[in-house]
N, C-alpha and C positions, 0 to 999 in steps of 0.2 A: 816610831816611823822612820826617823833619821837613821837609826841603827840598822833597820831592815834594808834601807837603800844601800848602805855601806856593805852589808853582808851580801846583798845581791851582786854588787860589783865584784867583790872578792870571789864569790862562787863561780863567776864566769872566767876567772883566771886573770883579770885585769891587774896590771902592775902600776898603772898611772890612774890616780883618783882625783877628780875635779870636784871641789866643794864650792858651790855657788850660794853665797849668803846663807850658810848652814845654821846660823844662830839667830836668825831674825825672829823666830817664834819660840825660842828655847828659854827656859829659866836659867838662872846663874848656875845652879847645881848641874843641870844638864849640859851647859856649856863646858864646865870643868870636866865632866865625864867624856865629852866629845874630844876635848883637847888631849886628855890622857890617851884615848884611843888613837888619835892622829900621831902622837909621839911613838906609840907602840908600832904603828904601821911604818913610820919612818925608820925605826930601828930594824924592821924586817925588810928593808930595802924597797919599800913602796915609794914612788914619787908622788908628791902631793902638790896640786895646784889649788890654792886657797883664795877665793874671791870674796872680798868684804869691804864695806864702807866704814867699818869700825877699826880705827887705826890702832887702838890698844890691843885688839886681837891680832892684827898684823905683826905688831911688835912682839907679842908673846909667843906666837906659834910659827913664825916664818924665819927662814935663813936669808932669803933674798926677796926683793920686791921689784915689781914693775908697775908703773902708773899709766893708766889709759885715760885719755881725754878726747872726746869727739872721735872715737874710733881709731885713735892712733896712740902708739907708745910715746910718752913724753919724758920718761925718766926711769931709771932703775938704779939699784945699788944693793949693798949689804945692809940688811935691816939693822943690825946692831950699831952700825956707824951712821945711821940716818937721823936727822933732826925732824921731829914731827912737823914743825913749822914749814920746813922745806918740802916735805911730802904734800902737805895741804896746799902750798903754793903751786906745786905741779898739778894737782887735781883741779884746782880752781882756775889756774891760769893767771893768777896775780897773787901778791902778798895779802894775806889775811891777818892783820895785826890783832884783831879781836874777833874770834869766832862767835862769841856771845856778847853782842853789844848790849849795854844797859844805860839808857838815858835816864834823866831825872824823872821819876814817876811820882805822881801825887795821888794817893788813895782818896777816892771821892765816895759818893753815896753807894749804899748797898743796892745791888740789883738782883741778888738771888739768895734765898735762905732755905736750907735743907735741914730738917730735924728728924732724926731717928728713922730714916727711910729704909724699908726692907722690901725686897722683891719677892716673887713667888719662890725662887730658889736663892739667888743672890741678887743684890747685896743683902747682908744680914742687919747692918746698922750703920748708917752714914749720916753724919751731921756736919755742916759747914756753912760758912757765909762767904759770898763773893762780892767784891766791890769793883766799881770802875777804877781804872788806873793800876791794876795789879794782875800778875800772872800767878795762878795757884796751880801747883803740880800735884799729881797723885801717882805715887810710886807703888810697887808691889810686884810679886812674882806672877807668872802666867797662871791663871785660874783663881786669882785672889778675889775677883768680882768687880774689877774696875770698869770694864766695858759694860757689864750688866748694869752697873750704876748709871752710866751715861744713857743707856737705853731706857732706864726708868725715868731719868731726868728729862729726856726728850719724848716721853710718852710712847716709846716704841714697845716697851714691855710694861706689864701691869705692876702697880705699886700695891703691895699687900698691906703696909701700914706706914705711918709717918706723914710728914708734911713737906711739900715742895711749894715755895712761894717765889714767883717771878714778879718783881715790883711793877712791871708794866702790864701785868695781867692779874686781875682779881681772882681770888679763889685758890683752890688746890690744884695746881697744874698737873701733878702726877696722877690724879684720879679723874679729873674732869675735862682735860683739854686734849686735843689731838695734836700731832706734830705740825699740822698746817697752822693751827691757831698759835702754837708756840713760835713758829717761824714768823708769823705776822706780828707777834709780840716782841720780836727782836732777839730770838734765840736761834743760833745756827750750829750745825754739827758737821764734823768731818770724820767719817768712819775710819777705823783701822784697816778695813778691807776695801780699798778703793776699787778693786776689780769687780767685786760682787755687790757691794753696797754703796760705794761712794760715787761711782760714775756710771753713766749709760754708755758703755764702751762701743756700741754700734752707732752712736750719734757723733756729731761734730763738736769741736771746742765750743762754738757759739751756742749750740743747743744745751750743752752741759752747764755752761757758765750762766746762762740767763733763765734756765728752766724754772727756777723758784720765784722769779719776779718778771713776769712777762705781761704785756698789754693784751687785750682781747684779740687785736689784729696784729699779726707779726709779719714783718717784711725783712728780707735780707739786709736792706739798708739800715733798719733799726738795730738788728742784731750786730752788724758790723760796728756801728757807732757806739753801742753799749759795751762791746768787748774790747775795742782797741785801747782805751785808757788802761785797763787792767793788764792786757798783754804787754803793754809798754812799762807799766809801773812795777810789776812783780819781779822780773819779766818772764814771759812764757815764750820759749823758743819754738816757733812754728812757721809754716808757710803762709797761712791765712787763718782767720777765725773759723773758716768752714772746713778746715782740715779734719779728717776723722781722728778722734781722740786716741784711738788704739794705736795710732802711728807715732805717738809722742813717747818720750822717755818717761820712766817712773817719776822722776823729779818734776817734769813739766805737767804730767797728769795731776800730781798732787797740788801743784800751784793752781790748776784750774779748779780743783775741788775747794781750795781756800778762797779763790777769787769769786766763786759763787756766793759765799757768805758776804764778801765785801761789796759785791754788786747789790746785794739785798740790804746793805747797811745795817747788819745785825749789831746789837750792843753786847751780846754774850756769845763768845765763841767756845764751843766744846770741841777740843782737838784731841782725837784719840790716836796716839802714835803718829804724829804729823810728819815725821821724817823717816819712817820705817822704809828701808829698802831703796833710798835715794842717795845720790852722790853728794859729796861734801860741798861742792859748789852750790847745789840747790838747798842743802841744809843751811848754809851761811845766809842765803837770801831769805829763807823762811824765818830764821832767827831774827834777822834784821826787821822783817815785816812784823813779827810778834812784838818786838820792842817798840816799833812805831805805833802799833795799834794800842798797846797798853799805855804809852806815853801821851798819845793824842797831840794836838797842836792848838793849845788854847788861844794863841795870838791870832790864829785864823779861824777861830770858832769851831774847831774839831774836838769833840769830846773824847776823852780816853775810853777805850773799850775794856771789858772784863774778859779775861782769858782763863779757862779751866782746862788743864792739859794733862793727859795720861801719857806716860812714857816709861819704857823699860830700860832706857839708856840714861843712867844716873848722871853722867857729865852734862847731858842736855838739860835735865831738870835743875841741877845745881847752877848751871850757867844762865838759864833764862828766867827762872821763877823767883818770886818774892817770898812765897811761903810754900811749904811742901807738907803733905799728909801721906801717910803710908797705910795701904790697905792690906790686911792679912785675914784670910779665911772669911771674907765678906764684910769685915768690920773696918771702918776707917778710924785711924788713931788721931790724936790731936794734930791740928794744923800748926806747924812751927815755922818761925822766921828762918830764912835761909842761913843766917849766921849761926843758928843753933843746931844745924844738922850737917852731916858729911856722909860719904858713901858707906862708911863702916856702920854708923848708927842706923842708916836707912836699911841696910841689908839685915842687920840684927832684928829690926822691927818687922821687916817684910817676911822673914822666915820664922818669926815667932820665938826667937831665941834671945830677945832683949833682956828678959827677966832671968836668964840663966847666967848672965855675965857677973 
């Protein structure tokens, strides 16, 4: 589909091509092919404007860069001469010493157990355990079955075989429970597709944030009081809780989707591509929030949460997770400690070439 869009632009005789987040849904193999094509177009005197939140892509494919923040240019330069930390500081508006904060985390009781789960099509075989006080990541290429596993885990898709046990709910959640029952049992999900599945874009921030946990009788005063702590804590940049959510940036929309889980005080957070298509500043805030949720605050009686996260962005997984598993062709491999994996080993396993080395 991406290649067809490029070919259409070339067929019209365009000599300036604008790529807006072209790799957000591409596999690593497709990204490499895209970069090869861009280099060929550059050699044929096409001018390329490449928009991306992935700094490693900017470093690899561009000659010069410009940083936009809040609708204004805040810096530019020659890519080869730029320090990544300086670019991030321009994007965020402040120095970010540690993009991936990691507080002391204490692994506590198990909250979820999955054994040999298979869906109607995908996943084919998934087993894992999830505990309070940890962030577990699931890597894999597009089409590996990661999202399908989350849909089975949250009872959105049927489970063909296997067992899913949520410690706060008795029985086999994958076969017998509805998403509503899982939510009441402390499980919350953030979809990878916030526009179509994650948010009700025609409603307000307040409606989206509180819709999963509302009293029988709702007033604007109640909604405002319920939303304001989360708008301040995360924070969500908006005019008021009653602003239409489709008027927010992608990063602020994603924060609302996550705030809905926090408002409902879920214990298990299923985050599917939680930072896809959002700016570095919002990413830094979400990473900070994930760390706080997994760490908890025992001194103030706040239990740590359990976070299960899908991401195609390997630096994100390596920076935020305590353990990582790789899914390939619907099957999830062994969950390994972060110290035992790196980008190379993850990609080998994700592409099924691990045994060929």
